[in-house]
N, C-alpha and C positions, 0 to 999 in steps of 0.2 A: 225215722226221718229226722233230718236236721231242721233246726228252727227256721232257717232261711227259706226252705222250700214251702213252708207253711204260711208264709207272710204275703204271698202275691195275691192280687185281686184282679177281677176282670175289668173294673172301671178305674181309670186313672184319676189322680187328684184333680186334674183339669175338669174331667167329667163330673166329679163329685161337687166341686165348687160351682160349676155351671148349674147343676141341678138344684143345689142349695139356694143359689141366688134367684133362680126361677121361682122357687116357692117362698122365698123370704127376701124380697127386693129391698127392704129397708134395714136389714141387719148389718152390723158392723163386721169388719174384717176379723176382729177378735172373736165374734160369735161364729162366724163361718169357720175359722181355724179350729175353734173348740169342737164344733160339731164334726168336722171332717177328720180331725186328729192330726193336723199339721201345724207348723208354726205360723204366727201372724205374718212374719216376713215372707214366707213361702206363699201365703194366701195373697198378699199384695202383688207378688210377682205373677201369680196365676191370673189374677184379675187384670193386670196390665197386659198379659199375653192375650186374654180373651177380648180386651178392648182393642188392642192393636189389630186384631183380625176381625173386628166388628161383630163378634158374637154377643158382646155385652156393651151397653151404653151406660155411662155413669153421668148423673146430673146431681147438682147440689140442691139440698133443701135445708136452708139454714146452715147448721154445722154438720149435718149428716149427708151421706151419699145415698141416693136412690138409684137402683140398678134396673135395667130392663134387658131382657134376653131376646135376640133376634132368632126366633125358633124356625124361621123359614130358610136359614142358611144350611148348606150341605155340610156333612161331616168332612173333616180335613183329610183323612186317609184316602189315598188315590183309589183304593178298591171299594170305598164306601161313599163316594161322592154322590151316589144316587139316593142316599139316605139323608133325610133332613134332621136337624137338631130336634125338632118337635117329635120325631119318631123315637129318638133316644130318650128324651124327657118323658114321653108317654110310657116307655118301657120301664123307666126307673120310678114311676109315680104310682104309689099305692092309693093315695088320696089326691085328687086334682086340686090345684089352687082355686081359691074362691072365684066363682063366676065361670068356671070351666067344667063341663060335664065329662065324666069318665065314660069311655066307650064300654058298653056292656058286652060280655061274651055270652052267647046262647048256651044253655045247659045241654049236656049230652043226654 
């Protein structure tokens, strides 16, 4: 197999940044970039895209940004507009953020 075919992932950088912000609303673009594995410049562009479409709201707290995610918004793809951001975030979450309970799955 060639190296390129091994590098694709199911979740886009936009989805990864959104999930990271959801769990770490006070982290910097540098921290987000480092975790996701993209450049800080790309991270700023993605955050701007998410803000433009109202998936993320940024507010200042001193010199830092604090982010919040509107998890009630639908996904953007025309075939998945019946799926909410919260459904995606829940699927990507192994440990829920503070104050939110994970849905438990009954044992078989």
